[in-house]
C-alpha positions as CSV (number, residue, x, y, z in Angstrom):
1,M,95.7,48.7,89.2
2,I,98.5,49.9,87.0
3,G,101.1,47.5,85.8
4,T,104.1,48.3,83.7
5,K,107.5,46.7,82.8
6,T,109.7,49.5,84.2
7,E,109.4,51.8,87.2
8,K,109.9,54.8,85.0
9,G,107.0,53.9,82.8
10,H,104.9,53.2,85.8
11,N,105.6,56.6,87.3
12,K,104.6,58.3,84.0
13,I,101.3,56.4,83.8
14,V,100.4,57.1,87.4
15,E,101.2,60.7,86.9
16,K,98.8,60.9,83.9
17,V,96.1,59.0,85.7
18,L,96.2,61.3,88.8
19,R,96.4,64.4,86.6
20,R,93.3,63.2,84.6
21,M,91.4,62.5,87.9
22,E,92.3,65.9,89.2
23,E,91.1,67.6,86.0
24,N,87.7,65.9,86.5
25,D,87.4,66.7,90.3
26,L,88.2,63.2,91.3
27,F,90.6,62.6,94.2
28,V,92.2,59.7,96.0
29,K,93.3,59.3,99.7
30,P,96.9,58.0,99.4
31,E,96.6,56.2,102.7
32,K,93.9,54.0,101.3
33,Y,96.1,52.7,98.4
34,M,99.2,50.6,98.0
35,W,101.9,52.2,95.9
36,K,104.7,50.5,94.0
37,V,104.1,46.9,95.2
38,R,105.4,43.8,93.4
39,K,102.4,41.6,94.3
40,V,98.7,42.3,94.7
41,G,96.1,40.0,96.1
42,S,92.5,40.3,94.9
43,L,89.5,38.0,94.9
44,G,91.6,35.0,96.0
45,V,94.3,35.5,93.3
46,V,97.8,36.9,93.8
47,I,99.1,38.8,90.8
48,G,102.9,39.1,90.7
49,P,105.6,40.1,88.2
50,D,105.9,36.7,86.5
51,K,102.8,34.8,87.5
52,V,99.2,34.7,88.7
53,K,98.4,32.2,91.4
54,M,95.7,31.3,93.9
55,E,96.0,32.5,97.5
56,K,97.2,29.7,99.8
57,E,94.1,30.0,102.0
58,K,91.8,29.4,99.0
59,I,93.5,26.1,98.0
60,Q,94.6,24.8,101.4
61,E,91.8,22.1,101.5
62,V,92.8,20.8,98.1
63,V,96.5,20.7,98.8
64,Y,96.3,18.8,102.1
């Protein structure tokens, strides 16, 4: 997961990471990854640009 404040900065870091991986004979299958998304869910948590929150399904029993 790579997070940055600007898209330009993000592109530079992704490029460096992919170049470093290639130099070390490591490769990714682009179809298995999400690119340039604003929110990511992982382990019951949603990480967004301004906040981190629990997935609705995980807290549904507590809320109702």
